[in-house]
C-alpha positions as CSV (number, residue, x, y, z in Angstrom):
1,M,1.1,-8.6,16.6
2,T,0.6,-12.3,16.7
3,I,-0.8,-13.9,13.4
4,T,-1.0,-17.3,14.7
5,K,1.1,-19.0,17.7
6,D,4.2,-19.2,15.4
7,I,3.8,-16.7,13.0
8,K,4.4,-13.1,13.7
9,F,3.5,-9.4,12.2
10,V,6.8,-7.0,11.5
11,G,5.9,-4.9,9.1
12,V,5.8,-0.6,9.4
13,N,3.5,2.2,8.7
14,D,5.1,4.7,6.2
15,H,3.1,8.4,7.2
16,D,5.2,10.4,5.6
17,V,4.3,9.1,1.9
18,D,2.2,10.8,-0.3
19,L,2.3,9.4,-3.7
20,F,2.5,5.6,-3.6
21,E,4.6,4.7,-6.4
22,G,5.0,8.5,-7.4
23,H,1.4,7.8,-8.9
24,Y,-1.3,6.7,-6.3
25,I,-2.4,9.6,-3.6
26,V,-2.4,8.2,-0.3
27,P,-3.8,10.5,2.5
28,E,-3.4,7.7,5.2
29,G,-0.2,6.8,4.3
30,M,0.9,3.1,3.4
31,A,1.6,-0.4,5.2
32,Y,4.6,-2.1,4.0
33,N,4.0,-5.8,5.6
34,S,6.4,-8.2,6.9
35,Y,5.9,-11.5,8.8
36,V,8.2,-14.1,11.0
37,I,7.3,-17.7,10.9
38,C,9.2,-18.8,14.3
39,D,9.8,-22.4,14.1
40,E,13.1,-24.7,14.3
41,K,14.1,-22.7,11.3
42,T,13.2,-19.4,11.6
43,A,12.0,-18.0,8.0
44,V,11.3,-14.0,7.5
45,M,8.6,-13.0,5.3
46,D,9.9,-10.4,3.0
47,S,11.5,-6.9,3.7
48,V,10.2,-3.1,3.6
49,D,10.5,0.0,2.2
50,G,14.5,1.5,2.7
51,N,13.6,4.1,4.3
52,F,12.4,2.0,7.4
53,T,15.1,-0.7,7.5
54,D,16.3,-0.1,11.1
55,E,12.9,-0.2,12.5
56,W,12.0,-3.3,10.7
57,I,15.1,-5.0,11.9
58,A,14.4,-4.0,15.5
59,N,11.0,-5.4,14.7
60,V,12.4,-8.7,13.7
61,K,14.9,-8.7,16.3
62,E,12.2,-8.7,18.8
63,A,9.8,-11.3,17.2
64,L,12.9,-13.5,17.1
65,G,14.2,-13.1,20.2
66,G,17.7,-12.4,19.1
67,K,18.0,-16.0,17.2
68,A,18.9,-14.9,13.9
69,P,17.0,-16.3,11.0
70,D,17.8,-18.7,9.0
71,Y,15.7,-17.7,5.6
72,L,14.2,-14.5,4.3
73,V,11.8,-15.0,1.6
74,I,11.6,-12.6,-0.9
75,Q,8.1,-13.1,-2.6
76,H,8.2,-9.5,-4.9
77,M,11.4,-7.1,-5.5
78,E,9.6,-4.3,-5.9
79,P,11.2,-1.6,-3.8
80,D,8.7,-0.8,-1.2
81,H,9.4,-4.8,-0.6
82,S,13.1,-5.3,-1.1
83,G,14.6,-1.8,0.2
84,S,15.7,-3.5,3.2
85,I,17.5,-6.5,1.5
86,M,20.8,-5.3,2.1
87,G,20.5,-4.0,5.5
88,F,19.2,-7.2,6.5
89,M,21.6,-9.4,4.7
90,S,24.6,-7.1,6.3
91,E,23.2,-7.9,9.8
92,Y,22.5,-11.4,9.2
93,P,25.2,-12.7,6.9
94,E,24.4,-16.1,7.4
95,T,21.0,-16.3,6.7
96,Q,20.0,-17.5,2.9
97,I,17.7,-15.8,0.7
98,V,14.6,-17.7,-1.0
99,S,13.1,-16.4,-3.9
100,S,12.8,-17.2,-7.6
101,Q,15.1,-16.9,-10.4
102,K,13.4,-14.1,-11.6
103,A,13.8,-12.5,-8.6
104,F,17.5,-13.1,-8.0
105,T,17.9,-11.3,-11.9
106,I,16.1,-8.4,-10.6
107,M,18.1,-8.3,-7.4
108,K,21.1,-8.5,-9.0
109,N,20.0,-5.3,-11.2
110,F,18.5,-3.0,-7.9
111,F,21.8,-4.1,-5.9
112,E,24.8,-2.8,-8.5
113,G,25.5,-7.2,-9.5
114,E,24.9,-8.1,-6.0
115,E,22.8,-11.6,-5.9
116,F,23.9,-13.7,-3.0
117,A,25.0,-16.4,-5.5
118,D,26.8,-17.9,-2.0
119,R,23.5,-18.1,-0.1
120,R,20.4,-17.8,-2.3
121,V,17.6,-20.8,-2.5
122,V,15.8,-20.6,-6.0
123,V,12.5,-21.8,-5.8
124,K,9.8,-22.5,-8.5
125,E,6.2,-24.2,-8.5
126,G,5.3,-26.6,-6.4
127,D,9.0,-26.5,-4.6
128,T,8.4,-26.6,-0.7
129,L,10.9,-25.7,2.3
130,E,10.5,-27.0,5.6
131,L,11.0,-25.1,8.8
132,G,10.0,-28.0,11.4
133,S,6.6,-28.5,12.0
134,H,5.6,-26.0,9.0
135,T,5.9,-26.5,5.6
136,L,5.7,-23.7,3.6
137,S,4.8,-24.4,-0.2
138,F,5.6,-21.9,-3.2
139,I,3.1,-20.9,-6.0
140,A,4.6,-19.0,-9.0
141,A,2.1,-15.6,-9.3
142,P,3.7,-13.8,-12.5
143,M,2.5,-10.4,-13.3
144,V,0.4,-9.9,-10.2
145,H,2.1,-7.7,-11.1
146,W,5.3,-8.3,-11.3
147,P,7.2,-11.3,-13.6
148,E,9.0,-12.7,-10.5
149,V,6.6,-13.0,-8.0
150,I,5.7,-15.8,-5.9
151,M,3.7,-16.4,-3.1
152,T,4.0,-18.8,-0.1
153,Y,1.2,-21.3,1.8
154,D,2.1,-22.3,4.9
155,N,0.2,-25.9,5.2
156,T,0.3,-25.9,8.9
157,D,-1.4,-23.1,10.0
158,K,-3.2,-22.9,6.5
159,V,-1.7,-19.2,5.9
160,L,-1.4,-17.7,2.5
161,F,1.4,-15.0,2.2
162,S,-0.1,-13.7,-1.0
163,A,2.4,-10.6,-1.7
164,D,0.7,-7.7,-3.2
165,A,-2.5,-9.5,-3.8
166,F,-5.4,-8.6,-1.5
167,G,-3.5,-5.6,-0.4
168,K,-5.0,-2.1,0.1
169,F,-3.7,1.3,0.7
170,G,-3.6,2.9,3.9
171,A,-1.4,2.6,7.1
172,H,-2.5,0.3,9.7
173,D,-2.7,2.9,12.3
174,L,-4.8,5.6,10.0
175,A,-6.6,3.4,7.8
176,E,-10.6,3.1,9.4
177,E,-12.3,2.8,5.8
178,D,-13.7,-0.4,4.9
179,W,-11.4,-2.8,3.4
180,A,-13.2,-2.8,-0.1
181,C,-13.1,0.9,-0.8
182,E,-8.9,1.4,-0.8
183,A,-8.6,-2.3,-1.8
184,R,-10.7,-1.6,-4.9
185,R,-8.7,1.5,-6.1
186,Y,-5.7,-0.2,-5.1
187,Y,-6.5,-3.4,-7.2
188,F,-7.5,-1.5,-10.3
189,G,-4.7,0.9,-10.5
190,I,-1.8,-1.8,-9.5
191,V,-3.0,-4.9,-10.6
192,G,-6.3,-4.3,-13.1
193,K,-4.1,-5.1,-16.2
194,Y,-3.7,-8.6,-15.4
195,G,-7.0,-9.6,-14.7
196,M,-6.4,-12.9,-16.8
197,Q,-2.6,-13.6,-14.1
198,V,-5.6,-12.9,-11.1
199,Q,-8.0,-15.5,-12.8
200,A,-5.3,-17.9,-13.1
201,L,-3.8,-17.2,-9.6
202,L,-7.4,-17.7,-7.9
203,K,-7.8,-21.1,-9.4
204,K,-4.8,-22.3,-7.5
205,A,-6.1,-20.5,-4.4
206,A,-9.5,-22.6,-4.6
207,A,-7.3,-25.8,-4.0
208,L,-6.0,-24.6,-0.8
209,D,-7.6,-24.5,3.0
210,I,-6.5,-21.1,3.3
211,Q,-7.6,-19.9,6.8
212,I,-5.4,-16.5,6.9
213,I,-4.4,-14.0,3.9
214,C,-1.4,-12.3,4.9
215,P,-0.7,-9.3,2.1
216,L,2.3,-7.2,1.6
217,H,0.3,-3.9,2.3
218,G,-2.9,-3.7,4.0
219,P,-5.0,-5.8,6.8
220,V,-4.4,-9.7,7.4
221,L,-7.4,-11.2,6.6
222,S,-8.7,-13.5,8.7
223,E,-12.7,-13.8,8.8
224,D,-15.3,-14.2,5.8
225,L,-12.4,-14.7,3.5
226,G,-15.0,-16.0,0.6
227,Y,-15.8,-12.1,0.3
228,Y,-12.4,-10.9,-0.2
229,L,-12.1,-13.8,-3.0
230,D,-15.3,-13.1,-4.6
231,L,-14.7,-9.2,-5.3
232,Y,-11.0,-10.3,-6.3
233,N,-13.0,-12.9,-8.7
234,T,-15.0,-10.1,-10.2
235,W,-12.6,-7.8,-10.5
236,S,-10.2,-10.0,-12.5
237,S,-12.5,-11.2,-14.7
238,Y,-14.2,-7.9,-15.3
239,G,-17.4,-8.1,-14.2
240,S,-19.3,-5.5,-12.4
241,E,-19.4,-4.8,-8.8
242,S,-22.3,-2.9,-8.5
243,K,-25.0,-1.5,-10.7
244,G,-25.3,2.1,-11.6
245,V,-24.3,4.7,-13.6
246,V,-21.0,6.8,-13.5
247,I,-20.5,9.7,-15.8
248,S,-17.1,10.8,-16.3
249,Y,-16.8,14.7,-17.5
250,T,-14.8,17.6,-18.4
251,S,-15.9,20.7,-18.7
252,V,-13.8,24.0,-19.9
253,Y,-16.8,27.1,-19.1
254,G,-19.1,24.7,-17.5
255,N,-21.8,24.1,-20.2
256,T,-21.0,20.7,-20.7
257,K,-21.0,20.7,-16.6
258,K,-24.6,21.7,-16.6
259,A,-25.4,19.1,-19.2
260,V,-23.9,16.1,-16.8
261,E,-25.8,17.5,-13.8
262,L,-29.2,17.4,-15.9
263,L,-28.1,13.7,-17.0
264,A,-27.5,12.7,-13.4
265,Q,-30.9,14.5,-12.3
266,K,-33.0,12.7,-14.8
267,L,-31.4,9.1,-14.4
268,E,-32.5,9.5,-10.7
269,E,-35.5,10.7,-11.3
270,K,-36.4,7.9,-13.6
271,G,-35.4,5.4,-10.4
272,V,-31.3,4.7,-11.5
273,G,-30.6,3.8,-7.7
274,E,-26.8,4.6,-8.3
275,V,-25.5,7.9,-9.8
276,V,-21.9,9.0,-9.7
277,V,-20.8,12.1,-11.3
278,N,-17.1,12.4,-11.3
279,D,-15.1,15.6,-12.7
280,L,-12.0,14.0,-13.9
281,A,-10.2,17.5,-13.9
282,R,-10.2,17.8,-10.5
283,A,-11.1,13.9,-9.0
284,D,-8.7,11.9,-7.8
285,M,-8.0,10.0,-11.4
286,A,-7.1,6.5,-9.8
287,E,-10.8,7.0,-7.6
288,C,-12.4,7.9,-11.2
289,V,-10.5,4.6,-13.2
290,E,-12.2,2.8,-9.7
291,D,-15.4,3.9,-10.6
292,G,-15.1,3.0,-14.1
293,F,-14.6,-0.8,-13.6
294,R,-17.1,-1.1,-10.7
295,Y,-20.3,0.6,-12.1
296,D,-21.8,-1.2,-15.2
297,T,-22.8,1.8,-17.1
298,Q,-20.4,4.5,-17.9
299,V,-21.4,7.9,-20.0
300,F,-18.1,9.6,-21.1
301,A,-18.8,13.7,-21.5
302,T,-16.0,16.0,-22.6
303,T,-15.3,18.6,-25.4
304,T,-13.8,18.8,-28.4
305,F,-10.0,20.3,-28.0
306,N,-7.5,21.1,-30.8
307,N,-9.7,18.4,-32.9
308,D,-9.6,15.7,-30.2
309,I,-10.5,15.8,-27.0
310,F,-9.8,17.4,-23.7
311,P,-6.6,15.9,-21.8
312,F,-7.6,14.7,-18.6
313,M,-10.6,12.6,-20.8
314,K,-7.8,11.1,-22.8
315,E,-6.0,10.6,-20.0
316,Y,-8.6,8.6,-18.3
317,I,-9.8,6.5,-21.3
318,N,-6.4,5.7,-21.5
319,S,-6.0,4.5,-17.9
320,L,-9.2,2.3,-18.5
321,T,-7.9,1.1,-21.8
322,E,-4.5,-0.3,-20.8
323,R,-6.4,-2.0,-17.8
324,N,-8.6,-3.9,-20.6
325,Y,-11.3,-2.0,-19.7
326,Q,-14.5,-4.1,-21.2
327,N,-18.2,-5.6,-20.0
328,K,-19.9,-2.3,-19.9
329,H,-23.2,0.0,-21.1
330,V,-21.3,2.8,-22.7
331,A,-22.9,6.2,-24.0
332,F,-21.6,9.4,-25.4
333,M,-22.0,13.3,-24.4
334,E,-19.8,15.6,-26.1
335,N,-19.5,19.4,-26.7
336,G,-18.1,21.5,-29.7
337,S,-18.3,25.3,-30.8
338,W,-18.0,24.8,-34.2
339,A,-16.5,21.1,-35.2
340,P,-17.3,18.4,-32.4
341,V,-15.6,15.4,-32.7
342,A,-15.3,14.5,-29.1
343,A,-17.6,11.3,-29.5
344,K,-15.9,9.9,-32.7
345,T,-13.1,10.0,-30.9
346,M,-13.5,8.8,-27.6
347,K,-15.4,6.0,-29.7
348,G,-12.3,5.3,-31.6
349,M,-10.3,5.0,-28.4
350,L,-12.6,2.1,-27.0
351,E,-12.6,0.2,-30.2
352,G,-10.2,-2.5,-28.8
353,C,-12.7,-2.9,-25.6
354,K,-14.4,-6.5,-25.4
355,N,-18.4,-6.4,-24.8
356,L,-19.2,-2.9,-25.0
357,E,-22.6,-2.3,-25.5
358,Y,-23.4,1.5,-27.0
359,A,-26.3,3.6,-26.3
360,E,-28.6,4.6,-29.4
361,N,-29.2,7.6,-28.0
362,D,-25.6,10.2,-27.9
363,V,-25.9,13.8,-26.8
364,R,-24.3,16.5,-28.7
365,I,-24.0,20.1,-27.4
366,L,-23.7,23.2,-29.9
367,S,-21.1,25.1,-27.2
368,A,-24.6,25.3,-24.5
369,L,-27.5,23.4,-23.7
370,N,-30.7,24.3,-25.9
371,D,-33.9,22.5,-26.4
372,E,-32.4,20.2,-28.6
373,S,-29.6,18.7,-26.4
374,R,-32.2,19.0,-23.7
375,A,-34.5,16.4,-25.8
376,Q,-30.9,14.4,-26.2
377,I,-30.7,14.0,-22.6
378,E,-33.9,12.6,-21.9
379,A,-33.8,10.4,-24.6
380,L,-30.3,9.1,-23.0
381,A,-31.8,8.8,-19.6
382,D,-34.8,7.1,-20.7
383,E,-32.5,4.6,-22.7
384,L,-30.0,4.1,-19.3
385,A,-33.0,3.7,-17.0
386,A,-34.5,1.1,-18.8
387,L,-31.3,-0.7,-17.7
388,Y,-32.3,-1.1,-14.2
389,Q,-36.1,-1.9,-14.7
């Protein structure tokens, strides 16, 4: 694939991976992106997962027409991008590695003490690398989402090599969904904790004339870049992308589920445009986390369990809070047969979150729905629906 006259795509598709980072379900596989800049001197931008070393090196050889690369630029040391460094350096023993000081420290950890001291080029924020007609400028991006990360801007073709930022799940030849769908799940799962650092990066990006974004996962972005940048700004500032209510629940014997379904029905009847219901025990947890950040209102509904809350709800709230959950309208539904404490427990888990507005009406179910709890659902539906009128 040709990105510009001088920049070529040499990445690979992974159709075998089932869990990315051992955690995220990727039914459409994963892409590990790498690029070659062809100039008087040539630069390869990042490597790929170690399972694809041979395929990747073959792609590099084809792109370079047999010429040995001068530089291998390593922006991120996570193994899905650094796993082929050793194979590459064995193939090209004269090539220099360009990366941050922190990356070389991590490199030493991964590769049994090897840090390529005799052929490394350490770069930092503001440093440049001349290839000929192309000048590469380096941008420090610590904790987006590892501490060693650098990004690279090609001043000639106006290309931002953005490391893991602006990436998404899915192999190139399988993923057909809208970019935002899997980019959102990817962002909140992997980068979501580091909103402040992403905001700092976006301020740096605003000063650049960016025509193309080349991430390490997902498609190359070359049209309507404002759309992608605006979404990243919303996500990283913990704003709500969509107006609507997401109801996240667990249910043991179906009674909490019935209450949730009744609330969803009432909200739709009262004109709430988007109502999303997620069964935390059965849905992909990363998808649920994505929805939790996407919508501006959330109802947490669960049962009391061992004088605590049901495990899937605990996992869900922990996943939200460790990613700096904030700026939402929140309500609670609890169920318990003799000593319900779920609402109190959930609220306690959210105490450290910023700018949460709690509903005045909560719902308490004692084993199963009755007239009192149905009235509470009606009152909560009225309160939430008023937010959208």
